[in-house]
N, CA, C and O atoms as a Tinker XYZ file with bonds, in Angstrom:
   516  protein
     1  N      0.786000   -1.232000    0.192000    73     2
     2  CA     0.019000   -0.189000   -0.196000    64     1     3
     3  C      0.795000    1.380000   -0.012000    63     2     4     5
     4  O      1.490000    1.701000    0.952000    81     3
     5  N      0.507000    2.149000   -1.080000    73     3     6
     6  CA     1.413000    3.432000   -0.931000    64     5     7
     7  C      0.745000    4.355000    0.082000    63     6     8     9
     8  O     -0.331000    4.028000    0.581000    81     7
     9  N      1.441000    5.668000    0.446000    73     7    10
    10  CA     0.918000    6.349000    1.298000    64     9    11
    11  C     -0.329000    7.259000    0.804000    63    10    12    13
    12  O     -1.105000    7.763000    1.615000    81    11
    13  N     -0.429000    7.394000   -0.319000    73    11    14
    14  CA    -1.337000    8.347000   -0.892000    64    13    15
    15  C     -2.637000    7.564000   -0.890000    63    14    16    17
    16  O     -3.625000    8.290000   -0.775000    81    15
    17  N     -2.900000    6.188000   -0.994000    73    15    18
    18  CA    -3.920000    5.239000   -0.959000    64    17    19
    19  C     -4.388000    5.218000    0.435000    63    18    20    21
    20  O     -3.623000    5.426000    1.377000    81    19
    21  N     -5.644000    4.969000    0.572000    73    19    22
    22  CA    -6.058000    5.134000    1.970000    64    21    23
    23  C     -6.506000    3.758000    2.052000    63    22    24    25
    24  O     -6.853000    3.148000    1.040000    81    23
    25  N     -6.518000    3.130000    3.453000    73    23    26
    26  CA    -6.879000    1.954000    3.819000    64    25    27
    27  C     -8.427000    1.767000    4.070000    63    26    28    29
    28  O     -8.860000    2.565000    4.901000    81    27
    29  N     -9.144000    1.098000    3.667000    73    27    30
    30  CA   -10.721000    0.921000    3.522000    64    29    31
    31  C    -10.993000    0.660000    5.245000    63    30    32    33
    32  O    -12.057000    1.111000    5.669000    81    31
    33  N    -10.310000    0.134000    5.989000    73    31    34
    34  CA   -10.414000   -0.078000    7.365000    64    33    35
    35  C    -10.417000    1.162000    8.167000    63    34    36    37
    36  O    -11.129000    1.306000    9.160000    81    35
    37  N     -9.529000    2.135000    7.671000    73    35    38
    38  CA    -9.163000    3.451000    8.300000    64    37    39
    39  C    -10.275000    4.562000    7.937000    63    38    40    41
    40  O    -10.305000    5.628000    8.553000    81    39
    41  N    -11.086000    4.292000    7.019000    73    39    42
    42  CA   -12.378000    5.130000    6.687000    64    41    43
    43  C    -13.255000    5.410000    7.907000    63    42    44    45
    44  O    -13.573000    4.573000    8.751000    81    43
    45  N    -13.613000    6.733000    7.887000    73    43    46
    46  CA   -14.986000    7.030000    8.776000    64    45    47
    47  C    -15.872000    6.406000    8.223000    63    46    48    49
    48  O    -15.904000    6.200000    7.010000    81    47
    49  N    -16.962000    5.906000    9.285000    73    47    50
    50  CA   -18.134000    5.318000    8.714000    64    49    51
    51  C    -19.243000    6.181000    8.009000    63    50    52    53
    52  O    -20.143000    5.707000    7.316000    81    51
    53  N    -19.062000    7.448000    8.266000    73    51    54
    54  CA   -19.950000    8.288000    7.707000    64    53    55
    55  C    -19.533000    8.985000    6.497000    63    54    56    57
    56  O    -20.354000    9.662000    5.879000    81    55
    57  N    -18.223000    8.868000    6.076000    73    55    58
    58  CA   -17.376000    9.559000    4.998000    64    57    59
    59  C    -17.815000    9.031000    3.757000    63    58    60    61
    60  O    -17.774000    7.802000    3.712000    81    59
    61  N    -18.218000    9.597000    2.751000    73    59    62
    62  CA   -18.819000    9.195000    1.314000    64    61    63
    63  C    -17.607000    8.760000    0.503000    63    62    64    65
    64  O    -16.520000    9.238000    0.828000    81    63
    65  N    -17.663000    8.013000   -0.389000    73    63    66
    66  CA   -16.391000    7.886000   -1.139000    64    65    67
    67  C    -16.096000    8.661000   -1.961000    63    66    68    69
    68  O    -15.008000    8.532000   -2.523000    81    67
    69  N    -16.809000    9.530000   -2.241000    73    67    70
    70  CA   -16.348000   10.731000   -3.379000    64    69    71
    71  C    -17.201000   11.796000   -2.831000    63    70    72    73
    72  O    -18.346000   11.657000   -2.402000    81    71
    73  N    -16.367000   13.095000   -2.908000    73    71    74
    74  CA   -17.328000   14.275000   -2.701000    64    73    75
    75  C    -18.172000   14.598000   -3.355000    63    74    76    77
    76  O    -17.888000   14.387000   -4.534000    81    75
    77  N    -19.593000   15.236000   -3.159000    73    75    78
    78  CA   -20.374000   15.631000   -4.210000    64    77    79
    79  C    -20.803000   17.003000   -3.672000    63    78    80    81
    80  O    -21.309000   17.202000   -2.568000    81    79
    81  N    -20.477000   18.087000   -4.780000    73    79    82
    82  CA   -20.617000   19.395000   -4.503000    64    81    83
    83  C    -22.102000   19.760000   -4.358000    63    82    84    85
    84  O    -22.492000   20.737000   -3.720000    81    83
    85  N    -22.903000   18.884000   -5.010000    73    83    86
    86  CA   -24.324000   19.260000   -5.035000    64    85    87
    87  C    -25.091000   19.040000   -3.502000    63    86    88    89
    88  O    -26.197000   19.518000   -3.248000    81    87
    89  N    -24.367000   18.311000   -2.643000    73    87    90
    90  CA   -24.906000   17.927000   -1.678000    64    89    91
    91  C    -24.781000   18.971000   -0.512000    63    90    92    93
    92  O    -25.402000   18.800000    0.537000    81    91
    93  N    -23.874000   20.177000   -0.740000    73    91    94
    94  CA   -24.020000   21.183000    0.140000    64    93    95
    95  C    -25.057000   22.151000   -0.189000    63    94    96    97
    96  O    -25.199000   22.650000   -1.305000    81    95
    97  N    -25.872000   22.426000    0.972000    73    95    98
    98  CA   -27.004000   23.344000    0.777000    64    97    99
    99  C    -28.382000   22.638000    0.269000    63    98   100   101
   100  O    -28.485000   21.441000    0.004000    81    99
   101  N    -29.471000   23.653000    0.182000    73    99   102
   102  CA   -30.625000   22.908000   -0.268000    64   101   103
   103  C    -30.546000   22.990000   -1.785000    63   102   104   105
   104  O    -29.750000   23.660000   -2.444000    81   103
   105  N    -31.865000   21.897000   -2.380000    73   103   106
   106  CA   -31.964000   22.100000   -3.614000    64   105   107
   107  C    -32.515000   23.696000   -3.951000    63   106   108   109
   108  O    -33.240000   24.430000   -3.280000    81   107
   109  N    -31.894000   23.900000   -5.204000    73   107   110
   110  CA   -32.272000   25.107000   -5.743000    64   109   111
   111  C    -33.538000   24.869000   -6.443000    63   110   112   113
   112  O    -33.368000   23.907000   -7.193000    81   111
   113  N    -35.054000   25.448000   -6.550000    73   111   114
   114  CA   -35.998000   25.367000   -7.337000    64   113   115
   115  C    -35.951000   25.964000   -8.271000    63   114   116   117
   116  O    -35.490000   27.104000   -8.208000    81   115
   117  N    -36.392000   25.453000   -9.466000    73   115   118
   118  CA   -36.679000   26.275000  -10.757000    64   117   119
   119  C    -37.647000   27.302000  -10.731000    63   118   120   121
   120  O    -38.820000   27.045000  -10.461000    81   119
   121  N    -37.232000   28.511000  -11.004000    73   119   122
   122  CA   -38.079000   29.763000  -10.829000    64   121   123
   123  C    -38.165000   30.208000  -12.319000    63   122   124   125
   124  O    -38.577000   31.367000  -12.372000    81   123
   125  N    -37.909000   29.664000  -13.581000    73   123   126
   126  CA   -38.072000   30.299000  -14.663000    64   125   127
   127  C    -39.393000   29.870000  -15.032000    63   126   128   129
   128  O    -39.688000   28.675000  -15.033000    81   127
   129  N    -40.426000   31.025000  -15.432000    73   127   130
   130  CA   -41.663000   31.046000  -15.638000    64   129   131
   131  C    -41.954000   30.499000  -16.834000    63   130   132   133
   132  O    -41.059000   30.688000  -17.658000    81   131
   133  N    -43.111000   29.740000  -17.325000    73   131   134
   134  CA   -43.303000   29.238000  -18.570000    64   133   135
   135  C    -43.601000   30.264000  -19.348000    63   134   136   137
   136  O    -43.675000   31.373000  -18.819000    81   135
   137  N    -43.861000   30.108000  -20.914000    73   135   138
   138  CA   -44.381000   30.962000  -21.626000    64   137   139
   139  C    -45.669000   31.315000  -21.295000    63   138   140   141
   140  O    -46.045000   32.485000  -21.221000    81   139
   141  N    -46.495000   30.166000  -21.054000    73   139   142
   142  CA   -48.003000   30.407000  -20.626000    64   141   143
   143  C    -48.122000   31.784000  -19.766000    63   142   144   145
   144  O    -48.837000   32.752000  -20.024000    81   143
   145  N    -47.025000   31.568000  -18.427000    73   143   146
   146  CA   -47.429000   32.224000  -17.577000    64   145   147
   147  C    -46.942000   33.787000  -17.677000    63   146   148   149
   148  O    -47.469000   34.706000  -17.050000    81   147
   149  N    -45.941000   33.905000  -18.498000    73   147   150
   150  CA   -45.519000   35.188000  -18.850000    64   149   151
   151  C    -46.454000   35.971000  -19.741000    63   150   152   153
   152  O    -46.661000   37.162000  -19.508000    81   151
   153  N    -47.060000   35.311000  -20.813000    73   151   154
   154  CA   -48.160000   35.899000  -21.516000    64   153   155
   155  C    -49.364000   36.428000  -20.800000    63   154   156   157
   156  O    -49.924000   37.495000  -21.052000    81   155
   157  N    -49.729000   35.481000  -19.791000    73   155   158
   158  CA   -50.977000   35.655000  -18.884000    64   157   159
   159  C    -51.016000   36.900000  -18.149000    63   158   160   161
   160  O    -52.017000   37.582000  -17.932000    81   159
   161  N    -49.513000   37.186000  -17.694000    73   159   162
   162  CA   -49.270000   38.270000  -16.827000    64   161   163
   163  C    -49.569000   39.500000  -17.524000    63   162   164   165
   164  O    -50.000000   40.437000  -16.853000    81   163
   165  N    -49.388000   39.653000  -18.899000    73   163   166
   166  CA   -49.874000   40.827000  -19.575000    64   165   167
   167  C    -51.267000   40.896000  -20.481000    63   166   168   169
   168  O    -51.552000   41.802000  -21.265000    81   167
   169  N    -52.021000   39.782000  -20.199000    73   167   170
   170  CA   -53.480000   39.721000  -20.620000    64   169   171
   171  C    -54.175000   40.569000  -20.087000    63   170   172   173
   172  O    -54.978000   41.089000  -20.862000    81   171
   173  N    -54.198000   40.957000  -18.981000    73   171   174
   174  CA   -55.087000   42.234000  -18.141000    64   173   175
   175  C    -54.800000   43.705000  -18.467000    63   174   176   177
   176  O    -55.563000   44.607000  -18.122000    81   175
   177  N    -53.757000   43.888000  -19.093000    73   175   178
   178  CA   -53.281000   45.193000  -19.686000    64   177   179
   179  C    -54.225000   45.596000  -20.790000    63   178   180   181
   180  O    -54.613000   44.639000  -21.461000    81   179
   181  N    -54.748000   46.923000  -21.188000    73   179   182
   182  CA   -55.166000   46.986000  -22.292000    64   181   183
   183  C    -54.081000   47.250000  -23.515000    63   182   184   185
   184  O    -53.016000   47.858000  -23.416000    81   183
   185  N    -54.547000   46.733000  -24.495000    73   183   186
   186  CA   -53.643000   46.707000  -25.733000    64   185   187
   187  C    -53.162000   48.107000  -26.008000    63   186   188   189
   188  O    -51.939000   48.229000  -26.084000    81   187
   189  N    -53.977000   49.300000  -26.190000    73   187   190
   190  CA   -53.475000   50.502000  -26.356000    64   189   191
   191  C    -52.237000   50.761000  -25.281000    63   190   192   193
   192  O    -51.170000   51.124000  -25.775000    81   191
   193  N    -52.313000   50.595000  -23.810000    73   191   194
   194  CA   -51.452000   50.878000  -22.928000    64   193   195
   195  C    -50.011000   50.314000  -22.877000    63   194   196   197
   196  O    -48.977000   50.902000  -22.562000    81   195
   197  N    -50.250000   48.647000  -23.380000    73   195   198
   198  CA   -49.284000   47.840000  -23.634000    64   197   199
   199  C    -48.514000   48.444000  -24.796000    63   198   200   201
   200  O    -47.294000   48.584000  -24.717000    81   199
   201  N    -49.142000   48.774000  -25.782000    73   199   202
   202  CA   -48.120000   49.360000  -27.001000    64   201   203
   203  C    -47.515000   50.624000  -26.638000    63   202   204   205
   204  O    -46.412000   50.983000  -27.050000    81   203
   205  N    -48.406000   51.427000  -25.703000    73   203   206
   206  CA   -47.683000   52.825000  -25.483000    64   205   207
   207  C    -46.811000   52.620000  -24.530000    63   206   208   209
   208  O    -46.031000   53.572000  -24.489000    81   207
   209  N    -46.549000   51.734000  -23.655000    73   207   210
   210  CA   -45.539000   51.392000  -22.856000    64   209   211
   211  C    -44.179000   50.945000  -23.731000    63   210   212   213
   212  O    -43.101000   51.528000  -23.615000    81   211
   213  N    -44.346000   50.140000  -24.364000    73   211   214
   214  CA   -43.034000   49.521000  -25.110000    64   213   215
   215  C    -42.621000   50.828000  -26.304000    63   214   216   217
   216  O    -41.469000   50.973000  -26.715000    81   215
   217  N    -43.555000   51.532000  -26.657000    73   215   218
   218  CA   -42.950000   52.577000  -27.780000    64   217   219
   219  C    -42.325000   53.296000  -26.707000    63   218   220   221
   220  O    -41.124000   53.456000  -26.924000    81   219
   221  N    -42.789000   53.857000  -25.458000    73   219   222
   222  CA   -42.098000   55.009000  -24.686000    64   221   223
   223  C    -40.725000   54.454000  -24.231000    63   222   224   225
   224  O    -39.694000   55.106000  -24.068000    81   223
   225  N    -40.924000   53.032000  -24.045000    73   223   226
   226  CA   -39.356000   52.288000  -23.777000    64   225   227
   227  C    -38.364000   52.574000  -25.047000    63   226   228   229
   228  O    -37.309000   53.193000  -24.917000    81   227
   229  N    -38.771000   52.115000  -26.131000    73   227   230
   230  CA   -37.966000   52.327000  -27.315000    64   229   231
   231  C    -37.757000   53.659000  -27.669000    63   230   232   233
   232  O    -36.683000   53.799000  -28.254000    81   231
   233  N    -38.367000   54.645000  -27.532000    73   231   234
   234  CA   -38.041000   55.919000  -27.830000    64   233   235
   235  C    -37.054000   56.377000  -26.591000    63   234   236   237
   236  O    -36.025000   56.958000  -26.938000    81   235
   237  N    -37.237000   56.200000  -25.367000    73   235   238
   238  CA   -36.330000   56.636000  -24.245000    64   237   239
   239  C    -34.851000   55.985000  -24.742000    63   238   240   241
   240  O    -33.845000   56.663000  -24.533000    81   239
   241  N    -34.734000   54.820000  -25.326000    73   239   242
   242  CA   -33.553000   54.058000  -25.353000    64   241   243
   243  C    -32.758000   55.109000  -26.455000    63   242   244   245
   244  O    -31.674000   55.672000  -26.306000    81   243
   245  N    -33.571000   55.153000  -27.448000    73   243   246
   246  CA   -33.005000   55.930000  -28.429000    64   245   247
   247  C    -32.555000   57.344000  -28.179000    63   246   248   249
   248  O    -31.630000   57.985000  -28.679000    81   247
   249  N    -33.563000   57.700000  -27.161000    73   247   250
   250  CA   -33.140000   59.433000  -26.817000    64   249   251
   251  C    -31.682000   59.221000  -25.946000    63   250   252   253
   252  O    -30.676000   59.818000  -26.332000    81   251
   253  N    -31.648000   58.572000  -25.070000    73   251   254
   254  CA   -30.665000   58.038000  -24.307000    64   253   255
   255  C    -29.263000   58.093000  -25.149000    63   254   256   257
   256  O    -28.361000   58.888000  -24.883000    81   255
   257  N    -29.216000   57.162000  -26.168000    73   255   258
   258  CA   -28.234000   56.795000  -26.834000    64   257   259
   259  C    -27.951000   57.853000  -27.869000    63   258   260   261
   260  O    -26.790000   58.197000  -28.091000    81   259
   261  N    -29.001000   58.393000  -28.527000    73   259   262
   262  CA   -28.514000   59.612000  -29.242000    64   261   263
   263  C    -27.942000   60.880000  -28.695000    63   262   264   265
   264  O    -27.104000   61.546000  -29.303000    81   263
   265  N    -28.582000   61.281000  -27.157000    73   263   266
   266  CA   -28.044000   62.477000  -26.578000    64   265   267
   267  C    -26.511000   62.038000  -26.180000    63   266   268   269
   268  O    -25.573000   62.832000  -26.250000    81   267
   269  N    -26.394000   60.859000  -25.811000    73   267   270
   270  CA   -25.075000   60.588000  -25.260000    64   269   271
   271  C    -23.937000   60.573000  -26.327000    63   270   272   273
   272  O    -22.925000   61.272000  -26.278000    81   271
   273  N    -24.209000   59.801000  -27.158000    73   271   274
   274  CA   -23.553000   59.730000  -28.544000    64   273   275
   275  C    -23.276000   61.037000  -29.032000    63   274   276   277
   276  O    -22.079000   61.284000  -29.183000    81   275
   277  N    -24.276000   62.140000  -29.381000    73   275   278
   278  CA   -24.116000   63.448000  -29.977000    64   277   279
   279  C    -23.136000   64.215000  -28.916000    63   278   280   281
   280  O    -22.089000   64.781000  -29.230000    81   279
   281  N    -23.602000   64.137000  -27.790000    73   279   282
   282  CA   -22.552000   65.112000  -26.815000    64   281   283
   283  C    -21.274000   64.604000  -26.820000    63   282   284   285
   284  O    -20.360000   65.428000  -26.837000    81   283
   285  N    -20.954000   63.204000  -26.806000    73   283   286
   286  CA   -19.573000   62.678000  -26.946000    64   285   287
   287  C    -18.966000   63.252000  -28.547000    63   286   288   289
   288  O    -17.846000   63.760000  -28.505000    81   287
   289  N    -19.397000   63.213000  -29.409000    73   287   290
   290  CA   -19.246000   63.488000  -30.862000    64   289   291
   291  C    -18.971000   65.019000  -30.607000    63   290   292   293
   292  O    -18.103000   65.467000  -31.356000    81   291
   293  N    -19.460000   65.836000  -29.805000    73   291   294
   294  CA   -19.005000   67.221000  -29.906000    64   293   295
   295  C    -17.913000   67.508000  -29.175000    63   294   296   297
   296  O    -16.945000   68.105000  -29.644000    81   295
   297  N    -18.004000   67.058000  -27.852000    73   295   298
   298  CA   -16.971000   67.300000  -26.929000    64   297   299
   299  C    -15.916000   66.715000  -27.201000    63   298   300   301
   300  O    -14.906000   67.413000  -27.120000    81   299
   301  N    -15.743000   65.295000  -27.605000    73   299   302
   302  CA   -14.361000   64.894000  -27.771000    64   301   303
   303  C    -13.633000   64.948000  -29.111000    63   302   304   305
   304  O    -12.408000   64.842000  -29.161000    81   303
   305  N    -14.471000   65.131000  -30.317000    73   303   306
   306  CA   -13.977000   65.117000  -31.746000    64   305   307
   307  C    -14.269000   66.367000  -32.200000    63   306   308   309
   308  O    -13.849000   66.654000  -33.320000    81   307
   309  N    -15.076000   67.416000  -31.406000    73   307   310
   310  CA   -15.492000   68.884000  -32.113000    64   309   311
   311  C    -16.094000   68.620000  -33.293000    63   310   312   313
   312  O    -15.885000   69.390000  -34.231000    81   311
   313  N    -16.836000   67.636000  -33.440000    73   311   314
   314  CA   -17.483000   67.309000  -34.733000    64   313   315
   315  C    -18.941000   67.809000  -34.557000    63   314   316   317
   316  O    -19.738000   67.029000  -34.036000    81   315
   317  N    -19.371000   69.066000  -34.951000    73   315   318
   318  CA   -20.632000   69.676000  -35.036000    64   317   319
   319  C    -21.726000   69.214000  -35.870000    63   318   320   321
   320  O    -22.925000   69.104000  -35.613000    81   319
   321  N    -20.900000   68.904000  -37.184000    73   319   322
   322  CA   -21.753000   68.513000  -38.334000    64   321   323
   323  C    -22.422000   67.193000  -37.942000    63   322   324   325
   324  O    -23.614000   66.997000  -38.181000    81   323
   325  N    -21.723000   66.385000  -37.400000    73   323   326
   326  CA   -22.424000   65.012000  -37.162000    64   325   327
   327  C    -23.192000   65.238000  -35.921000    63   326   328   329
   328  O    -24.374000   64.894000  -35.928000    81   327
   329  N    -22.645000   65.814000  -34.762000    73   327   330
   330  CA   -22.977000   65.627000  -33.293000    64   329   331
   331  C    -24.333000   66.313000  -33.191000    63   330   332   333
   332  O    -25.219000   65.745000  -32.552000    81   331
   333  N    -24.580000   67.556000  -33.803000    73   331   334
   334  CA   -25.920000   68.288000  -33.582000    64   333   335
   335  C    -27.108000   67.527000  -34.087000    63   334   336   337
   336  O    -28.146000   67.494000  -33.427000    81   335
   337  N    -26.964000   66.806000  -35.441000    73   335   338
   338  CA   -28.117000   66.131000  -35.699000    64   337   339
   339  C    -28.329000   64.916000  -34.893000    63   338   340   341
   340  O    -29.455000   64.484000  -34.646000    81   339
   341  N    -27.140000   64.320000  -34.449000    73   339   342
   342  CA   -27.743000   63.420000  -33.350000    64   341   343
   343  C    -28.455000   63.556000  -32.115000    63   342   344   345
   344  O    -29.268000   62.809000  -31.571000    81   343
   345  N    -27.818000   65.043000  -31.676000    73   343   346
   346  CA   -28.545000   65.552000  -30.606000    64   345   347
   347  C    -29.957000   65.700000  -30.894000    63   346   348   349
   348  O    -30.770000   65.281000  -30.071000    81   347
   349  N    -30.386000   66.309000  -32.090000    73   347   350
   350  CA   -32.017000   66.675000  -32.287000    64   349   351
   351  C    -32.586000   65.278000  -32.190000    63   350   352   353
   352  O    -33.537000   65.091000  -31.431000    81   351
   353  N    -32.017000   64.152000  -32.989000    73   351   354
   354  CA   -32.647000   63.341000  -32.827000    64   353   355
   355  C    -33.099000   62.460000  -31.690000    63   354   356   357
   356  O    -34.104000   61.756000  -31.590000    81   355
   357  N    -31.823000   62.737000  -30.627000    73   355   358
   358  CA   -32.043000   62.591000  -29.143000    64   357   359
   359  C    -33.273000   63.568000  -28.593000    63   358   360   361
   360  O    -34.115000   63.036000  -27.870000    81   359
   361  N    -33.354000   64.443000  -28.792000    73   359   362
   362  CA   -34.373000   65.308000  -28.506000    64   361   363
   363  C    -35.751000   65.064000  -28.938000    63   362   364   365
   364  O    -36.745000   65.066000  -28.211000    81   363
   365  N    -35.701000   64.851000  -30.224000    73   363   366
   366  CA   -37.124000   64.222000  -30.845000    64   365   367
   367  C    -37.637000   63.095000  -30.105000    63   366   368   369
   368  O    -38.839000   63.036000  -29.843000    81   367
   369  N    -36.783000   62.145000  -29.725000    73   367   370
   370  CA   -37.040000   60.861000  -29.048000    64   369   371
   371  C    -37.543000   60.952000  -27.752000    63   370   372   373
   372  O    -38.352000   60.197000  -27.212000    81   371
   373  N    -36.849000   62.206000  -27.177000    73   371   374
   374  CA   -37.229000   62.280000  -25.668000    64   373   375
   375  C    -38.576000   62.932000  -25.681000    63   374   376   377
   376  O    -39.401000   62.631000  -24.818000    81   375
   377  N    -38.818000   63.730000  -26.530000    73   375   378
   378  CA   -40.208000   64.573000  -26.881000    64   377   379
   379  C    -41.403000   63.416000  -27.060000    63   378   380   381
   380  O    -42.459000   63.414000  -26.428000    81   379
   381  N    -40.995000   62.421000  -28.076000    73   379   382
   382  CA   -42.007000   61.163000  -28.052000    64   381   383
   383  C    -42.049000   60.557000  -26.901000    63   382   384   385
   384  O    -43.226000   60.403000  -26.577000    81   383
   385  N    -41.218000   60.078000  -26.016000    73   383   386
   386  CA   -41.277000   59.754000  -24.912000    64   385   387
   387  C    -42.224000   60.211000  -24.042000    63   386   388   389
   388  O    -43.115000   59.543000  -23.516000    81   387
   389  N    -41.956000   61.591000  -23.886000    73   387   390
   390  CA   -42.785000   62.542000  -23.178000    64   389   391
   391  C    -44.280000   62.393000  -23.388000    63   390   392   393
   392  O    -45.111000   62.122000  -22.521000    81   391
   393  N    -44.508000   62.633000  -24.794000    73   391   394
   394  CA   -45.689000   62.265000  -25.388000    64   393   395
   395  C    -46.613000   61.109000  -25.076000    63   394   396   397
   396  O    -47.828000   61.301000  -25.033000    81   395
   397  N    -46.118000   59.988000  -24.869000    73   395   398
   398  CA   -46.687000   58.606000  -24.227000    64   397   399
   399  C    -46.696000   58.965000  -23.128000    63   398   400   401
   400  O    -47.794000   58.864000  -22.579000    81   399
   401  N    -45.682000   59.470000  -22.384000    73   399   402
   402  CA   -46.208000   59.241000  -20.852000    64   401   403
   403  C    -47.303000   60.447000  -20.436000    63   402   404   405
   404  O    -48.032000   60.312000  -19.454000    81   403
   405  N    -47.328000   61.313000  -21.058000    73   403   406
   406  CA   -48.604000   62.399000  -20.573000    64   405   407
   407  C    -49.812000   61.587000  -21.125000    63   406   408   409
   408  O    -50.874000   61.669000  -20.506000    81   407
   409  N    -49.736000   60.809000  -22.240000    73   407   410
   410  CA   -50.911000   60.242000  -22.887000    64   409   411
   411  C    -51.383000   59.241000  -21.819000    63   410   412   413
   412  O    -52.567000   58.936000  -21.673000    81   411
   413  N    -50.409000   58.771000  -21.110000    73   411   414
   414  CA   -50.891000   57.586000  -20.051000    64   413   415
   415  C    -51.401000   58.447000  -19.144000    63   414   416   417
   416  O    -52.588000   58.225000  -18.906000    81   415
   417  N    -50.938000   59.323000  -18.571000    73   415   418
   418  CA   -51.255000   60.265000  -17.263000    64   417   419
   419  C    -52.687000   60.751000  -17.680000    63   418   420   421
   420  O    -53.446000   60.979000  -16.739000    81   419
   421  N    -53.125000   60.925000  -18.827000    73   419   422
   422  CA   -53.970000   61.753000  -19.283000    64   421   423
   423  C    -55.242000   60.455000  -19.342000    63   422   424   425
   424  O    -56.424000   60.769000  -19.201000    81   423
   425  N    -54.919000   59.339000  -19.512000    73   423   426
   426  CA   -55.893000   58.369000  -19.271000    64   425   427
   427  C    -56.068000   58.012000  -20.997000    63   426   428   429
   428  O    -57.017000   57.296000  -21.313000    81   427
   429  N    -55.351000   58.409000  -21.832000    73   427   430
   430  CA   -55.640000   58.210000  -23.331000    64   429   431
   431  C    -55.539000   56.730000  -23.521000    63   430   432   433
   432  O    -56.419000   56.277000  -24.252000    81   431
   433  N    -54.672000   55.853000  -23.037000    73   431   434
   434  CA   -54.492000   54.326000  -23.231000    64   433   435
   435  C    -54.748000   53.410000  -22.306000    63   434   436   437
   436  O    -54.133000   52.358000  -22.133000    81   435
   437  N    -55.938000   53.938000  -21.533000    73   435   438
   438  CA   -56.412000   53.327000  -20.505000    64   437   439
   439  C    -57.494000   52.087000  -21.135000    63   438   440   441
   440  O    -57.995000   51.194000  -20.451000    81   439
   441  N    -57.670000   52.268000  -22.414000    73   439   442
   442  CA   -58.922000   51.147000  -22.907000    64   441   443
   443  C    -60.233000   51.462000  -22.578000    63   442   444   445
   444  O    -61.058000   50.723000  -23.115000    81   443
   445  N    -60.691000   52.359000  -21.839000    73   443   446
   446  CA   -62.051000   52.345000  -21.418000    64   445   447
   447  C    -62.516000   53.541000  -22.339000    63   446   448   449
   448  O    -61.731000   54.274000  -22.940000    81   447
   449  N    -63.939000   53.646000  -22.374000    73   447   450
   450  CA   -64.736000   54.915000  -23.064000    64   449   451
   451  C    -64.966000   55.974000  -21.921000    63   450   452   453
   452  O    -65.294000   57.104000  -22.283000    81   451
   453  N    -64.850000   55.763000  -20.812000    73   451   454
   454  CA   -64.983000   57.013000  -19.910000    64   453   455
   455  C    -63.883000   57.483000  -19.641000    63   454   456   457
   456  O    -63.910000   58.478000  -18.917000    81   455
   457  N    -62.651000   57.024000  -20.055000    73   455   458
   458  CA   -61.629000   57.762000  -19.941000    64   457   459
   459  C    -61.566000   58.794000  -21.169000    63   458   460   461
   460  O    -60.895000   59.809000  -20.981000    81   459
   461  N    -62.168000   58.639000  -22.344000    73   459   462
   462  CA   -61.915000   59.521000  -23.495000    64   461   463
   463  C    -63.248000   60.426000  -23.159000    63   462   464   465
   464  O    -63.267000   61.562000  -23.634000    81   463
   465  N    -64.262000   60.026000  -22.440000    73   463   466
   466  CA   -65.243000   61.151000  -22.502000    64   465   467
   467  C    -64.760000   61.967000  -21.333000    63   466   468   469
   468  O    -64.996000   63.173000  -21.412000    81   467
   469  N    -64.038000   61.474000  -20.109000    73   467   470
   470  CA   -63.475000   62.515000  -19.019000    64   469   471
   471  C    -62.539000   63.483000  -19.907000    63   470   472   473
   472  O    -62.667000   64.700000  -19.777000    81   471
   473  N    -61.586000   62.938000  -20.823000    73   471   474
   474  CA   -60.582000   63.930000  -21.193000    64   473   475
   475  C    -61.051000   65.069000  -21.976000    63   474   476   477
   476  O    -60.523000   66.182000  -21.979000    81   475
   477  N    -62.199000   64.670000  -22.715000    73   475   478
   478  CA   -62.818000   65.925000  -23.668000    64   477   479
   479  C    -63.648000   66.652000  -23.187000    63   478   480   481
   480  O    -64.043000   67.642000  -23.803000    81   479
   481  N    -64.177000   66.274000  -21.777000    73   479   482
   482  CA   -64.980000   67.196000  -20.960000    64   481   483
   483  C    -66.719000   66.721000  -21.238000    63   482   484   485
   484  O    -67.671000   67.389000  -20.834000    81   483
   485  N    -66.811000   65.631000  -21.890000    73   483   486
   486  CA   -68.121000   65.265000  -22.122000    64   485   487
   487  C    -68.956000   65.165000  -20.964000    63   486   488   489
   488  O    -70.007000   65.797000  -20.855000    81   487
   489  N    -68.447000   64.276000  -19.980000    73   487   490
   490  CA   -69.217000   63.908000  -18.914000    64   489   491
   491  C    -69.649000   64.923000  -17.903000    63   490   492   493
   492  O    -70.670000   64.885000  -17.217000    81   491
   493  N    -68.444000   66.099000  -17.923000    73   491   494
   494  CA   -68.711000   67.441000  -17.123000    64   493   495
   495  C    -69.910000   68.049000  -17.574000    63   494   496   497
   496  O    -70.703000   68.478000  -16.735000    81   495
   497  N    -70.162000   68.147000  -18.846000    73   495   498
   498  CA   -71.041000   68.820000  -19.351000    64   497   499
   499  C    -72.591000   68.082000  -19.366000    63   498   500   501
   500  O    -73.595000   68.764000  -19.571000    81   499
   501  N    -72.653000   66.796000  -19.154000    73   499   502
   502  CA   -73.792000   66.055000  -19.066000    64   501   503
   503  C    -74.464000   66.279000  -17.680000    63   502   504   505
   504  O    -75.654000   66.365000  -17.378000    81   503
   505  N    -73.173000   66.356000  -16.830000    73   503   506
   506  CA   -73.868000   66.365000  -15.257000    64   505   507
   507  C    -74.140000   67.655000  -14.845000    63   506   508   509
   508  O    -74.530000   67.810000  -13.688000    81   507
   509  N    -73.967000   68.896000  -15.793000    73   507   510
   510  CA   -74.603000   69.869000  -15.355000    64   509   511
   511  C    -75.796000   69.943000  -16.101000    63   510   512   513
   512  O    -76.556000   70.812000  -15.674000    81   511
   513  N    -76.205000   69.318000  -17.068000    73   511   514
   514  CA   -77.588000   69.528000  -17.703000    64   513   515
   515  C    -78.579000   69.006000  -16.780000    63   514   516
   516  O    -79.776000   69.059000  -17.064000    81   515
């Protein structure tokens, strides 16, 4: 017997034959939702609000990228010919984001007819008559 080999009679009774790293700690549950659960979460959101949200996200990302790239073009390279139009694209995308945000705040994308009549003032006129 070599010094690197263990004698079977010297082994502890509770010692496993080989170390298993998965035996440390509890089992990790699978937390990934199924596709049906993911789609079901957005089913109760009106379609107009869903589209307005993703349009605002897209426009905000374009605004953030264009404003930062335009500012870097002007500051680091001094390239006003390219930097200013890129900054203008960022400003327009930012204004489009604000348009969607204010539309949601005004109830334009809520999906109900009462929100449209409240926005135009029809329900206030009907209550006064």
